[in-house]
N, CA, C, O and the ligand as a Tripos MOL2 file, in Angstrom:
@<TRIPOS>MOLECULE
protein
  301   299    76     0     0
PROTEIN
NO_CHARGES

@<TRIPOS>ATOM
      1 N         -10.3610   -6.9050    1.8610 N.3       1 MET1
      2 CA         -9.2700   -6.5260    2.7520 C.3       1 MET1
      3 C          -8.0120   -6.2580    1.9410 C.2       1 MET1
      4 O          -7.6530   -7.0200    1.0430 O.2       1 MET1
      5 N          -7.3680   -5.1840    2.2700 N.am      2 LEU2
      6 CA         -6.1700   -4.7830    1.5510 C.3       2 LEU2
      7 C          -4.9530   -5.5450    2.0820 C.2       2 LEU2
      8 O          -4.6700   -5.5220    3.2800 O.2       2 LEU2
      9 N          -4.2590   -6.2010    1.2020 N.am      3 THR3
     10 CA         -3.0620   -6.9310    1.6000 C.3       3 THR3
     11 C          -1.9210   -6.5970    0.6550 C.2       3 THR3
     12 O          -2.1410   -6.1210   -0.4590 O.2       3 THR3
     13 N          -0.7140   -6.8480    1.1050 N.am      4 LYS4
     14 CA          0.4140   -6.5640    0.2240 C.3       4 LYS4
     15 C           0.4200   -7.5100   -0.9570 C.2       4 LYS4
     16 O           0.9440   -7.1790   -2.0210 O.2       4 LYS4
     17 N          -0.1710   -8.7130   -0.7730 N.am      5 GLN5
     18 CA         -0.2670   -9.6360   -1.8910 C.3       5 GLN5
     19 C          -1.1480   -9.0600   -3.0010 C.2       5 GLN5
     20 O          -0.8560   -9.2080   -4.1870 O.2       5 GLN5
     21 N          -2.2190   -8.4070   -2.5900 N.am      6 LYS6
     22 CA         -3.1240   -7.8070   -3.5640 C.3       6 LYS6
     23 C          -2.4320   -6.6770   -4.3190 C.2       6 LYS6
     24 O          -2.5960   -6.5230   -5.5290 O.2       6 LYS6
     25 N          -1.6570   -5.8930   -3.5760 N.am      7 ILE7
     26 CA         -0.9300   -4.7860   -4.2010 C.3       7 ILE7
     27 C           0.0930   -5.3170   -5.1980 C.2       7 ILE7
     28 O           0.2250   -4.8010   -6.3080 O.2       7 ILE7
     29 N           0.8130   -6.3530   -4.7870 N.am      8 LYS8
     30 CA          1.8260   -6.9230   -5.6800 C.3       8 LYS8
     31 C           1.1940   -7.5030   -6.9330 C.2       8 LYS8
     32 O           1.7490   -7.4130   -8.0280 O.2       8 LYS8
     33 N           0.0410   -8.0910   -6.7560 N.am      9 LYS9
     34 CA         -0.6570   -8.6890   -7.8860 C.3       9 LYS9
     35 C          -1.0680   -7.6090   -8.8860 C.2       9 LYS9
     36 O          -1.0140   -7.8230  -10.0970 O.2       9 LYS9
     37 N          -1.4730   -6.4690   -8.3800 N.am     10 GLN10
     38 CA         -1.9640   -5.4170   -9.2500 C.3      10 GLN10
     39 C          -0.8530   -4.5850   -9.8770 C.2      10 GLN10
     40 O          -0.9190   -4.2310  -11.0540 O.2      10 GLN10
     41 N           0.1720   -4.2750   -9.0800 N.am     11 PHE11
     42 CA          1.2120   -3.3770   -9.5730 C.3      11 PHE11
     43 C           2.5060   -4.1130   -9.9090 C.2      11 PHE11
     44 O           3.4370   -3.5110  -10.4460 O.2      11 PHE11
     45 N           2.5740   -5.3890   -9.6040 N.am     12 GLY12
     46 CA          3.7690   -6.1500   -9.9140 C.3      12 GLY12
     47 C           4.7970   -6.1480   -8.8140 C.2      12 GLY12
     48 O           5.6620   -7.0230   -8.7590 O.2      12 GLY12
     49 N           4.7060   -5.1670   -7.9360 N.am     13 ARG13
     50 CA          5.6270   -5.0740   -6.8030 C.3      13 ARG13
     51 C           5.0440   -4.1180   -5.7760 C.2      13 ARG13
     52 O           3.9420   -3.5980   -5.9480 O.2      13 ARG13
     53 N           5.7960   -3.8930   -4.7070 N.am     14 ASN14
     54 CA          5.3190   -2.9870   -3.6660 C.3      14 ASN14
     55 C           5.3480   -1.5390   -4.1420 C.2      14 ASN14
     56 O           6.1770   -1.1640   -4.9710 O.2      14 ASN14
     57 N           4.4450   -0.7410   -3.6160 N.am     15 ILE15
     58 CA          4.3720    0.6700   -3.9900 C.3      15 ILE15
     59 C           4.4130    1.5320   -2.7400 C.2      15 ILE15
     60 O           4.4130    1.0060   -1.6270 O.2      15 ILE15
     61 N           4.4500    2.8450   -2.9050 N.am     16 CYS16
     62 CA          4.5570    3.7460   -1.7580 C.3      16 CYS16
     63 C           3.2030    3.9440   -1.0840 C.2      16 CYS16
     64 O           2.1560    3.6050   -1.6350 O.2      16 CYS16
     65 N           3.2540    4.4940    0.1070 N.am     17 ARG17
     66 CA          2.0400    4.6370    0.8920 C.3      17 ARG17
     67 C           1.0520    5.5880    0.2290 C.2      17 ARG17
     68 O          -0.1560    5.3560    0.2540 O.2      17 ARG17
     69 N           1.5710    6.6560   -0.3600 N.am     18 ARG18
     70 CA          0.6820    7.6270   -0.9910 C.3      18 ARG18
     71 C          -0.1200    6.9700   -2.1120 C.2      18 ARG18
     72 O          -1.3130    7.2260   -2.2710 O.2      18 ARG18
     73 N           0.5510    6.1280   -2.8800 N.am     19 CYS19
     74 CA         -0.1430    5.4490   -3.9780 C.3      19 CYS19
     75 C          -1.1320    4.4150   -3.4590 C.2      19 CYS19
     76 O          -2.1880    4.2050   -4.0570 O.2      19 CYS19
     77 N          -0.7950    3.7750   -2.3550 N.am     20 ILE20
     78 CA         -1.7410    2.8340   -1.7500 C.3      20 ILE20
     79 C          -2.9970    3.5750   -1.3160 C.2      20 ILE20
     80 O          -4.1130    3.1330   -1.5880 O.2      20 ILE20
     81 N          -2.8090    4.6980   -0.6430 N.am     21 ASN21
     82 CA         -3.9510    5.4700   -0.1810 C.3      21 ASN21
     83 C          -4.8230    5.9250   -1.3440 C.2      21 ASN21
     84 O          -6.0510    5.8870   -1.2710 O.2      21 ASN21
     85 N          -4.1710    6.3520   -2.4110 N.am     22 LYS22
     86 CA         -4.9020    6.8670   -3.5570 C.3      22 LYS22
     87 C          -5.5860    5.7350   -4.3140 C.2      22 LYS22
     88 O          -6.7400    5.8570   -4.7240 O.2      22 LYS22
     89 N          -4.8640    4.6340   -4.4950 N.am     23 SER23
     90 CA         -5.3810    3.5370   -5.3110 C.3      23 SER23
     91 C          -6.4930    2.7640   -4.6190 C.2      23 SER23
     92 O          -7.4240    2.2820   -5.2640 O.2      23 SER23
     93 N          -6.3870    2.6530   -3.3150 N.am     24 TYR24
     94 CA         -7.3380    1.8050   -2.5860 C.3      24 TYR24
     95 C          -8.2870    2.6050   -1.6990 C.2      24 TYR24
     96 O          -9.0520    2.0370   -0.9200 O.2      24 TYR24
     97 N          -8.2300    3.9340   -1.8270 N.am     25 ASN25
     98 CA         -9.1470    4.7860   -1.0780 C.3      25 ASN25
     99 C          -9.0600    4.5290    0.4220 C.2      25 ASN25
    100 O         -10.0790    4.3980    1.1010 O.2      25 ASN25
    101 N          -7.8470    4.4590    0.9240 N.am     26 VAL26
    102 CA         -7.6180    4.2940    2.3540 C.3      26 VAL26
    103 C          -6.7870    5.4840    2.8490 C.2      26 VAL26
    104 O          -6.3140    6.2950    2.0520 O.2      26 VAL26
    105 N          -6.6210    5.5770    4.1450 N.am     27 SER27
    106 CA         -5.8420    6.6870    4.7010 C.3      27 SER27
    107 C          -4.8240    6.1340    5.6880 C.2      27 SER27
    108 O          -4.8910    6.4010    6.8880 O.2      27 SER27
    109 N          -3.8980    5.3730    5.1710 N.am     28 LEU28
    110 CA         -2.8750    4.7830    6.0220 C.3      28 LEU28
    111 C          -1.8570    5.8350    6.4390 C.2      28 LEU28
    112 O          -1.4490    6.6830    5.6460 O.2      28 LEU28
    113 N          -1.4610    5.7580    7.6960 N.am     29 LEU29
    114 CA         -0.4320    6.6560    8.2120 C.3      29 LEU29
    115 C           0.9180    5.9500    8.1750 C.2      29 LEU29
    116 O           1.0160    4.7400    7.9680 O.2      29 LEU29
    117 N           1.9470    6.7520    8.3820 N.am     30 ASN30
    118 CA          3.2910    6.1960    8.4460 C.3      30 ASN30
    119 C           3.3740    5.0290    9.4060 C.2      30 ASN30
    120 O           4.0160    4.0160    9.1280 O.2      30 ASN30
    121 N           2.7150    5.1870   10.5370 N.am     31 THR31
    122 CA          2.8110    4.1960   11.6010 C.3      31 THR31
    123 C           1.9820    2.9470   11.3170 C.2      31 THR31
    124 O           2.0430    1.9810   12.0780 O.2      31 THR31
    125 N           1.2160    2.9560   10.2400 N.am     32 ASP32
    126 CA          0.4050    1.7940    9.8870 C.3      32 ASP32
    127 C           1.1720    0.8060    9.0110 C.2      32 ASP32
    128 O           0.7030   -0.3020    8.7520 O.2      32 ASP32
    129 N           2.3370    1.2110    8.5630 N.am     33 CYS33
    130 CA          3.0250    0.4340    7.5350 C.3      33 CYS33
    131 C           4.4360    0.0240    7.9400 C.2      33 CYS33
    132 O           5.0700    0.6380    8.7980 O.2      33 CYS33
    133 N           4.8960   -1.0330    7.2910 N.am     34 TYR34
    134 CA          6.3080   -1.4020    7.3460 C.3      34 TYR34
    135 C           6.9580   -0.9610    6.0490 C.2      34 TYR34
    136 O           6.3370   -0.9850    4.9870 O.2      34 TYR34
    137 N           8.2200   -0.5580    6.1500 N.am     35 TYR35
    138 CA          8.9180   -0.0820    4.9530 C.3      35 TYR35
    139 C          10.1950   -0.8600    4.7310 C.2      35 TYR35
    140 O          10.7450   -1.4780    5.6420 O.2      35 TYR35
    141 N          10.6510   -0.8080    3.4790 N.am     36 ASN36
    142 CA         11.9380   -1.4240    3.1790 C.3      36 ASN36
    143 C          13.0530   -0.4090    3.3850 C.2      36 ASN36
    144 O          13.7410   -0.0230    2.4410 O.2      36 ASN36
    145 N          13.2160    0.0050    4.6010 N.am     37 PHE37
    146 CA         14.2830    0.9330    4.9320 C.3      37 PHE37
    147 C          15.6300    0.3160    4.6150 C.2      37 PHE37
    148 O          15.6970   -0.8990    4.4270 O.2      37 PHE37
    149 N          16.7150    1.0910    4.5440 N.am     38 PRO38
    150 CA         16.7780    2.4990    4.9360 C.3      38 PRO38
    151 C          16.6060    3.4700    3.7850 C.2      38 PRO38
    152 O          16.4710    4.6690    4.0300 O.2      38 PRO38
    153 N          16.6040    3.0130    2.5450 N.am     39 TYR39
    154 CA         16.6380    3.9740    1.4520 C.3      39 TYR39
    155 C          15.3430    3.9660    0.6530 C.2      39 TYR39
    156 O          14.7450    2.9130    0.4340 O.2      39 TYR39
    157 N          14.9140    5.1460    0.2220 N.am     40 PRO40
    158 CA         13.7450    5.2180   -0.6740 C.3      40 PRO40
    159 C          14.0560    4.5440   -1.9960 C.2      40 PRO40
    160 O          15.2040    4.5110   -2.4390 O.2      40 PRO40
    161 N          13.0330    4.0160   -2.6130 N.am     41 GLN41
    162 CA         13.1800    3.4050   -3.9280 C.3      41 GLN41
    163 C          12.1580    4.0210   -4.8650 C.2      41 GLN41
    164 O          11.2210    4.6940   -4.4370 O.2      41 GLN41
    165 N          12.3570    3.7780   -6.1410 N.am     42 LYS42
    166 CA         11.4300    4.3160   -7.1180 C.3      42 LYS42
    167 C          10.1230    3.5390   -7.0510 C.2      42 LYS42
    168 O          10.0950    2.3180   -7.2100 O.2      42 LYS42
    169 N           9.0570    4.2650   -6.8150 N.am     43 CYS43
    170 CA          7.7450    3.6320   -6.7660 C.3      43 CYS43
    171 C           7.2740    3.3440   -8.1880 C.2      43 CYS43
    172 O           7.2760    4.2530   -9.0180 O.2      43 CYS43
    173 N           6.8720    2.1150   -8.4970 N.am     44 PRO44
    174 CA          6.4390    1.7630   -9.8480 C.3      44 PRO44
    175 C           5.1100    2.3970  -10.2360 C.2      44 PRO44
    176 O           4.7130    2.3640  -11.4010 O.2      44 PRO44
    177 N           4.4250    2.9760   -9.2520 N.am     45 CYS45
    178 CA          3.1170    3.5740   -9.5230 C.3      45 CYS45
    179 C           3.2430    5.0530   -9.8670 C.2      45 CYS45
    180 O           2.6920    5.5010  -10.8720 O.2      45 CYS45
    181 N           3.9640    5.8220   -9.0410 N.am     46 CYS46
    182 CA          4.0770    7.2600   -9.2740 C.3      46 CYS46
    183 C           5.4430    7.6530   -9.8280 C.2      46 CYS46
    184 O           5.6570    8.8120  -10.1820 O.2      46 CYS46
    185 N           6.3750    6.6900   -9.9070 N.am     47 ASN47
    186 CA          7.7130    6.9330  -10.4560 C.3      47 ASN47
    187 C           8.5040    7.9680   -9.6770 C.2      47 ASN47
    188 O           9.3720    8.6390  -10.2360 O.2      47 ASN47
    189 N           8.2130    8.1030   -8.3940 N.am     48 GLU48
    190 CA          8.9790    9.0040   -7.5490 C.3      48 GLU48
    191 C           9.7560    8.1880   -6.5280 C.2      48 GLU48
    192 O           9.4070    7.0470   -6.2260 O.2      48 GLU48
    193 N          10.8060    8.7870   -6.0080 N.am     49 MET49
    194 CA         11.5900    8.1090   -4.9880 C.3      49 MET49
    195 C          10.8390    8.1970   -3.6640 C.2      49 MET49
    196 O          10.7120    9.2680   -3.0700 O.2      49 MET49
    197 N          10.3530    7.0580   -3.2230 N.am     50 LYS50
    198 CA          9.5420    7.0200   -2.0100 C.3      50 LYS50
    199 C           9.9750    5.8510   -1.1370 C.2      50 LYS50
    200 O          10.6540    4.9310   -1.5920 O.2      50 LYS50
    201 N           9.5690    5.9070    0.1190 N.am     51 ASN51
    202 CA          9.7130    4.7360    0.9690 C.3      51 ASN51
    203 C           8.6250    3.7430    0.5900 C.2      51 ASN51
    204 O           7.4340    4.0390    0.6870 O.2      51 ASN51
    205 N           9.0450    2.5710    0.1610 N.am     52 ILE52
    206 CA          8.1060    1.5780   -0.3540 C.3      52 ILE52
    207 C           7.5380    0.7520    0.7970 C.2      52 ILE52
    208 O           8.2740    0.2530    1.6480 O.2      52 ILE52
    209 N           6.2280    0.6200    0.8030 N.am     53 VAL53
    210 CA          5.5580   -0.1440    1.8530 C.3      53 VAL53
    211 C           5.7150   -1.6380    1.5770 C.2      53 VAL53
    212 O           5.3920   -2.1170    0.4900 O.2      53 VAL53
    213 N           6.2080   -2.3560    2.5610 N.am     54 THR54
    214 CA          6.3840   -3.7920    2.3910 C.3      54 THR54
    215 C           5.3750   -4.5950    3.2030 C.2      54 THR54
    216 O           5.3010   -5.8160    3.0630 O.2      54 THR54
    217 N           4.6050   -3.9310    4.0430 N.am     55 GLY55
    218 CA          3.6010   -4.6470    4.8190 C.3      55 GLY55
    219 C           2.8300   -3.6910    5.7050 C.2      55 GLY55
    220 O           3.1330   -2.5000    5.7790 O.2      55 GLY55
    221 N           1.8360   -4.2300    6.3690 N.am     56 PHE56
    222 CA          0.9900   -3.4020    7.2230 C.3      56 PHE56
    223 C           1.0310   -3.8760    8.6640 C.2      56 PHE56
    224 O           1.0570   -5.0730    8.9480 O.2      56 PHE56
    225 N           1.0370   -2.9100    9.5570 N.am     57 ARG57
    226 CA          0.8630   -3.2410   10.9630 C.3      57 ARG57
    227 C          -0.6160   -3.5260   11.2150 C.2      57 ARG57
    228 O          -1.4610   -3.3270   10.3420 O.2      57 ARG57
    229 N          -0.9020   -3.9860   12.3970 N.am     58 LEU58
    230 CA         -2.2810   -4.3290   12.7390 C.3      58 LEU58
    231 C          -3.2190   -3.1430   12.5240 C.2      58 LEU58
    232 O          -4.3340   -3.3100   12.0300 O.2      58 LEU58
    233 N          -2.7670   -1.9510   12.8960 N.am     59 SER59
    234 CA         -3.6150   -0.7660   12.7280 C.3      59 SER59
    235 C          -3.9410   -0.5420   11.2550 C.2      59 SER59
    236 O          -5.0440   -0.1140   10.9130 O.2      59 SER59
    237 N          -2.9810   -0.8310   10.3900 N.am     60 GLY60
    238 CA         -3.2210   -0.6750    8.9600 C.3      60 GLY60
    239 C          -4.2070   -1.7000    8.4500 C.2      60 GLY60
    240 O          -5.0630   -1.3730    7.6280 O.2      60 GLY60
    241 N          -4.1110   -2.9230    8.9120 N.am     61 TYR61
    242 CA         -5.0530   -3.9650    8.5110 C.3      61 TYR61
    243 C          -6.4690   -3.6060    8.9390 C.2      61 TYR61
    244 O          -7.4280   -3.7890    8.1880 O.2      61 TYR61
    245 N          -6.5790   -3.0960   10.1490 N.am     62 LEU62
    246 CA         -7.9110   -2.7420   10.6420 C.3      62 LEU62
    247 C          -8.5200   -1.6470    9.7860 C.2      62 LEU62
    248 O          -9.7160   -1.6850    9.4950 O.2      62 LEU62
    249 N          -7.7210   -0.6750    9.3780 N.am     63 LYS63
    250 CA         -8.2370    0.3840    8.5160 C.3      63 LYS63
    251 C          -8.6700   -0.1740    7.1740 C.2      63 LYS63
    252 O          -9.6840    0.2430    6.6140 O.2      63 LYS63
    253 N          -7.8960   -1.1190    6.6610 N.am     64 SER64
    254 CA         -8.2200   -1.6540    5.3460 C.3      64 SER64
    255 C          -9.5160   -2.4550    5.3890 C.2      64 SER64
    256 O         -10.2090   -2.5740    4.3790 O.2      64 SER64
    257 N          -9.8420   -3.0000    6.5480 N.am     65 ILE65
    258 CA        -11.0730   -3.7740    6.6800 C.3      65 ILE65
    259 C         -12.2950   -2.8660    6.6260 C.2      65 ILE65
    260 O         -13.2940   -3.1840    5.9820 O.2      65 ILE65
    261 N         -12.2000   -1.7340    7.3120 N.am     66 VAL66
    262 CA        -13.3690   -0.8670    7.4030 C.3      66 VAL66
    263 C         -13.4850    0.0950    6.2210 C.2      66 VAL66
    264 O         -14.4970    0.7810    6.0740 O.2      66 VAL66
    265 N         -12.4590    0.1450    5.3860 N.am     67 THR67
    266 CA        -12.4990    1.0510    4.2500 C.3      67 THR67
    267 C         -13.0050    0.3410    3.0140 C.2      67 THR67
    268 O         -12.6190   -0.7940    2.7350 O.2      67 THR67
    269 N         -13.8560    1.0010    2.2890 N.am     68 LYS68
    270 CA        -14.4090    0.4150    1.0880 C.3      68 LYS68
    271 C         -13.3540    0.3870   -0.0040 C.2      68 LYS68
    272 O         -12.7250    1.4010   -0.3050 O.2      68 LYS68
    273 N         -13.1740   -0.7600   -0.5780 N.am     69 ASN69
    274 CA        -12.2110   -0.8970   -1.6750 C.3      69 ASN69
    275 C         -12.8950   -0.5080   -2.9710 C.2      69 ASN69
    276 O         -13.8910   -1.1140   -3.3660 O.2      69 ASN69
    277 N         -12.3450    0.5200   -3.6380 N.am     70 THR70
    278 CA        -13.0010    1.0410   -4.8350 C.3      70 THR70
    279 C         -12.5770    0.3050   -6.1060 C.2      70 THR70
    280 O         -13.1130    0.5510   -7.1870 O.2      70 THR70
    281 N         -11.6140   -0.5920   -5.9630 N.am     71 LEU71
    282 CA        -11.1440   -1.3060   -7.1450 C.3      71 LEU71
    283 C         -11.9860   -2.5560   -7.3900 C.2      71 LEU71
    284 O         -12.5740   -3.1260   -6.4700 O.2      71 LEU71
    285 N         -12.0230   -2.9530   -8.6300 N.am     72 ASN72
    286 CA        -12.7380   -4.1800   -8.9820 C.3      72 ASN72
    287 C         -11.9640   -5.3840   -8.4960 C.2      72 ASN72
    288 O         -10.7570   -5.4960   -8.7060 O.2      72 ASN72
    289 N         -12.6630   -6.2630   -7.8570 N.am     73 GLU73
    290 CA        -12.0210   -7.4950   -7.4100 C.3      73 GLU73
    291 C         -11.8240   -8.4070   -8.6120 C.2      73 GLU73
    292 O         -12.7130   -8.5610   -9.4490 O.2      73 GLU73
    293 N         -10.6620   -8.9960   -8.6780 N.am     74 THR74
    294 CA        -10.3860   -9.8810   -9.8010 C.3      74 THR74
    295 C         -10.5340  -11.3410   -9.4180 C.2      74 THR74
    296 O         -10.5240  -12.2170  -10.2820 O.2      74 THR74
    297 N         -10.6720  -11.6060   -8.1320 N.am     75 GLU75
    298 CA        -10.7830  -12.9980   -7.7110 C.3      75 GLU75
    299 C         -12.2390  -13.4520   -7.7280 C.2      75 GLU75
    300 O         -12.5310  -14.6020   -7.4020 O.2      75 GLU75
    301 ZN          3.9960    5.8910   -5.4270 Zn       76 ZN76
@<TRIPOS>BOND
     1     1     2 1
     2     2     3 1
     3     3     4 2
     4     3     5 am
     5     5     6 1
     6     6     7 1
     7     7     8 2
     8     7     9 am
     9     9    10 1
    10    10    11 1
    11    11    12 2
    12    11    13 am
    13    13    14 1
    14    14    15 1
    15    15    16 2
    16    15    17 am
    17    17    18 1
    18    18    19 1
    19    19    20 2
    20    19    21 am
    21    21    22 1
    22    22    23 1
    23    23    24 2
    24    23    25 am
    25    25    26 1
    26    26    27 1
    27    27    28 2
    28    27    29 am
    29    29    30 1
    30    30    31 1
    31    31    32 2
    32    31    33 am
    33    33    34 1
    34    34    35 1
    35    35    36 2
    36    35    37 am
    37    37    38 1
    38    38    39 1
    39    39    40 2
    40    39    41 am
    41    41    42 1
    42    42    43 1
    43    43    44 2
    44    43    45 am
    45    45    46 1
    46    46    47 1
    47    47    48 2
    48    47    49 am
    49    49    50 1
    50    50    51 1
    51    51    52 2
    52    51    53 am
    53    53    54 1
    54    54    55 1
    55    55    56 2
    56    55    57 am
    57    57    58 1
    58    58    59 1
    59    59    60 2
    60    59    61 am
    61    61    62 1
    62    62    63 1
    63    63    64 2
    64    63    65 am
    65    65    66 1
    66    66    67 1
    67    67    68 2
    68    67    69 am
    69    69    70 1
    70    70    71 1
    71    71    72 2
    72    71    73 am
    73    73    74 1
    74    74    75 1
    75    75    76 2
    76    75    77 am
    77    77    78 1
    78    78    79 1
    79    79    80 2
    80    79    81 am
    81    81    82 1
    82    82    83 1
    83    83    84 2
    84    83    85 am
    85    85    86 1
    86    86    87 1
    87    87    88 2
    88    87    89 am
    89    89    90 1
    90    90    91 1
    91    91    92 2
    92    91    93 am
    93    93    94 1
    94    94    95 1
    95    95    96 2
    96    95    97 am
    97    97    98 1
    98    98    99 1
    99    99   100 2
   100    99   101 am
   101   101   102 1
   102   102   103 1
   103   103   104 2
   104   103   105 am
   105   105   106 1
   106   106   107 1
   107   107   108 2
   108   107   109 am
   109   109   110 1
   110   110   111 1
   111   111   112 2
   112   111   113 am
   113   113   114 1
   114   114   115 1
   115   115   116 2
   116   115   117 am
   117   117   118 1
   118   118   119 1
   119   119   120 2
   120   119   121 am
   121   121   122 1
   122   122   123 1
   123   123   124 2
   124   123   125 am
   125   125   126 1
   126   126   127 1
   127   127   128 2
   128   127   129 am
   129   129   130 1
   130   130   131 1
   131   131   132 2
   132   131   133 am
   133   133   134 1
   134   134   135 1
   135   135   136 2
   136   135   137 am
   137   137   138 1
   138   138   139 1
   139   139   140 2
   140   139   141 am
   141   141   142 1
   142   142   143 1
   143   143   144 2
   144   143   145 am
   145   145   146 1
   146   146   147 1
   147   147   148 2
   148   147   149 am
   149   149   150 1
   150   150   151 1
   151   151   152 2
   152   151   153 am
   153   153   154 1
   154   154   155 1
   155   155   156 2
   156   155   157 am
   157   157   158 1
   158   158   159 1
   159   159   160 2
   160   159   161 am
   161   161   162 1
   162   162   163 1
   163   163   164 2
   164   163   165 am
   165   165   166 1
   166   166   167 1
   167   167   168 2
   168   167   169 am
   169   169   170 1
   170   170   171 1
   171   171   172 2
   172   171   173 am
   173   173   174 1
   174   174   175 1
   175   175   176 2
   176   175   177 am
   177   177   178 1
   178   178   179 1
   179   179   180 2
   180   179   181 am
   181   181   182 1
   182   182   183 1
   183   183   184 2
   184   183   185 am
   185   185   186 1
   186   186   187 1
   187   187   188 2
   188   187   189 am
   189   189   190 1
   190   190   191 1
   191   191   192 2
   192   191   193 am
   193   193   194 1
   194   194   195 1
   195   195   196 2
   196   195   197 am
   197   197   198 1
   198   198   199 1
   199   199   200 2
   200   199   201 am
   201   201   202 1
   202   202   203 1
   203   203   204 2
   204   203   205 am
   205   205   206 1
   206   206   207 1
   207   207   208 2
   208   207   209 am
   209   209   210 1
   210   210   211 1
   211   211   212 2
   212   211   213 am
   213   213   214 1
   214   214   215 1
   215   215   216 2
   216   215   217 am
   217   217   218 1
   218   218   219 1
   219   219   220 2
   220   219   221 am
   221   221   222 1
   222   222   223 1
   223   223   224 2
   224   223   225 am
   225   225   226 1
   226   226   227 1
   227   227   228 2
   228   227   229 am
   229   229   230 1
   230   230   231 1
   231   231   232 2
   232   231   233 am
   233   233   234 1
   234   234   235 1
   235   235   236 2
   236   235   237 am
   237   237   238 1
   238   238   239 1
   239   239   240 2
   240   239   241 am
   241   241   242 1
   242   242   243 1
   243   243   244 2
   244   243   245 am
   245   245   246 1
   246   246   247 1
   247   247   248 2
   248   247   249 am
   249   249   250 1
   250   250   251 1
   251   251   252 2
   252   251   253 am
   253   253   254 1
   254   254   255 1
   255   255   256 2
   256   255   257 am
   257   257   258 1
   258   258   259 1
   259   259   260 2
   260   259   261 am
   261   261   262 1
   262   262   263 1
   263   263   264 2
   264   263   265 am
   265   265   266 1
   266   266   267 1
   267   267   268 2
   268   267   269 am
   269   269   270 1
   270   270   271 1
   271   271   272 2
   272   271   273 am
   273   273   274 1
   274   274   275 1
   275   275   276 2
   276   275   277 am
   277   277   278 1
   278   278   279 1
   279   279   280 2
   280   279   281 am
   281   281   282 1
   282   282   283 1
   283   283   284 2
   284   283   285 am
   285   285   286 1
   286   286   287 1
   287   287   288 2
   288   287   289 am
   289   289   290 1
   290   290   291 1
   291   291   292 2
   292   291   293 am
   293   293   294 1
   294   294   295 1
   295   295   296 2
   296   295   297 am
   297   297   298 1
   298   298   299 1
   299   299   300 2
@<TRIPOS>SUBSTRUCTURE
     1 MET1         2 RESIDUE 1 A MET
     2 LEU2         6 RESIDUE 1 A LEU
     3 THR3        10 RESIDUE 1 A THR
     4 LYS4        14 RESIDUE 1 A LYS
     5 GLN5        18 RESIDUE 1 A GLN
     6 LYS6        22 RESIDUE 1 A LYS
     7 ILE7        26 RESIDUE 1 A ILE
     8 LYS8        30 RESIDUE 1 A LYS
     9 LYS9        34 RESIDUE 1 A LYS
    10 GLN10       38 RESIDUE 1 A GLN
    11 PHE11       42 RESIDUE 1 A PHE
    12 GLY12       46 RESIDUE 1 A GLY
    13 ARG13       50 RESIDUE 1 A ARG
    14 ASN14       54 RESIDUE 1 A ASN
    15 ILE15       58 RESIDUE 1 A ILE
    16 CYS16       62 RESIDUE 1 A CYS
    17 ARG17       66 RESIDUE 1 A ARG
    18 ARG18       70 RESIDUE 1 A ARG
    19 CYS19       74 RESIDUE 1 A CYS
    20 ILE20       78 RESIDUE 1 A ILE
    21 ASN21       82 RESIDUE 1 A ASN
    22 LYS22       86 RESIDUE 1 A LYS
    23 SER23       90 RESIDUE 1 A SER
    24 TYR24       94 RESIDUE 1 A TYR
    25 ASN25       98 RESIDUE 1 A ASN
    26 VAL26      102 RESIDUE 1 A VAL
    27 SER27      106 RESIDUE 1 A SER
    28 LEU28      110 RESIDUE 1 A LEU
    29 LEU29      114 RESIDUE 1 A LEU
    30 ASN30      118 RESIDUE 1 A ASN
    31 THR31      122 RESIDUE 1 A THR
    32 ASP32      126 RESIDUE 1 A ASP
    33 CYS33      130 RESIDUE 1 A CYS
    34 TYR34      134 RESIDUE 1 A TYR
    35 TYR35      138 RESIDUE 1 A TYR
    36 ASN36      142 RESIDUE 1 A ASN
    37 PHE37      146 RESIDUE 1 A PHE
    38 PRO38      150 RESIDUE 1 A PRO
    39 TYR39      154 RESIDUE 1 A TYR
    40 PRO40      158 RESIDUE 1 A PRO
    41 GLN41      162 RESIDUE 1 A GLN
    42 LYS42      166 RESIDUE 1 A LYS
    43 CYS43      170 RESIDUE 1 A CYS
    44 PRO44      174 RESIDUE 1 A PRO
    45 CYS45      178 RESIDUE 1 A CYS
    46 CYS46      182 RESIDUE 1 A CYS
    47 ASN47      186 RESIDUE 1 A ASN
    48 GLU48      190 RESIDUE 1 A GLU
    49 MET49      194 RESIDUE 1 A MET
    50 LYS50      198 RESIDUE 1 A LYS
    51 ASN51      202 RESIDUE 1 A ASN
    52 ILE52      206 RESIDUE 1 A ILE
    53 VAL53      210 RESIDUE 1 A VAL
    54 THR54      214 RESIDUE 1 A THR
    55 GLY55      218 RESIDUE 1 A GLY
    56 PHE56      222 RESIDUE 1 A PHE
    57 ARG57      226 RESIDUE 1 A ARG
    58 LEU58      230 RESIDUE 1 A LEU
    59 SER59      234 RESIDUE 1 A SER
    60 GLY60      238 RESIDUE 1 A GLY
    61 TYR61      242 RESIDUE 1 A TYR
    62 LEU62      246 RESIDUE 1 A LEU
    63 LYS63      250 RESIDUE 1 A LYS
    64 SER64      254 RESIDUE 1 A SER
    65 ILE65      258 RESIDUE 1 A ILE
    66 VAL66      262 RESIDUE 1 A VAL
    67 THR67      266 RESIDUE 1 A THR
    68 LYS68      270 RESIDUE 1 A LYS
    69 ASN69      274 RESIDUE 1 A ASN
    70 THR70      278 RESIDUE 1 A THR
    71 LEU71      282 RESIDUE 1 A LEU
    72 ASN72      286 RESIDUE 1 A ASN
    73 GLU73      290 RESIDUE 1 A GLU
    74 THR74      294 RESIDUE 1 A THR
    75 GLU75      298 RESIDUE 1 A GLU
    76 ZN76       301 GROUP 0 **** ****
């Protein structure tokens, strides 16, 4: 299951939605996520100014459950 704790553990901090989708092979929508509004910040993954995801709504969690995680589990 994809969690923000897992993302922080891997990247050191929160990253943007596009990088989450790419890194974890998920297809989260804007409405699936919480952001640290109001201003975009530099994403540590793609180095672009993006809205950084700080958490997932229930719909996002459900997607992360049914989506296969392509990364190696470290736990
Ligand atoms: Zn990014």
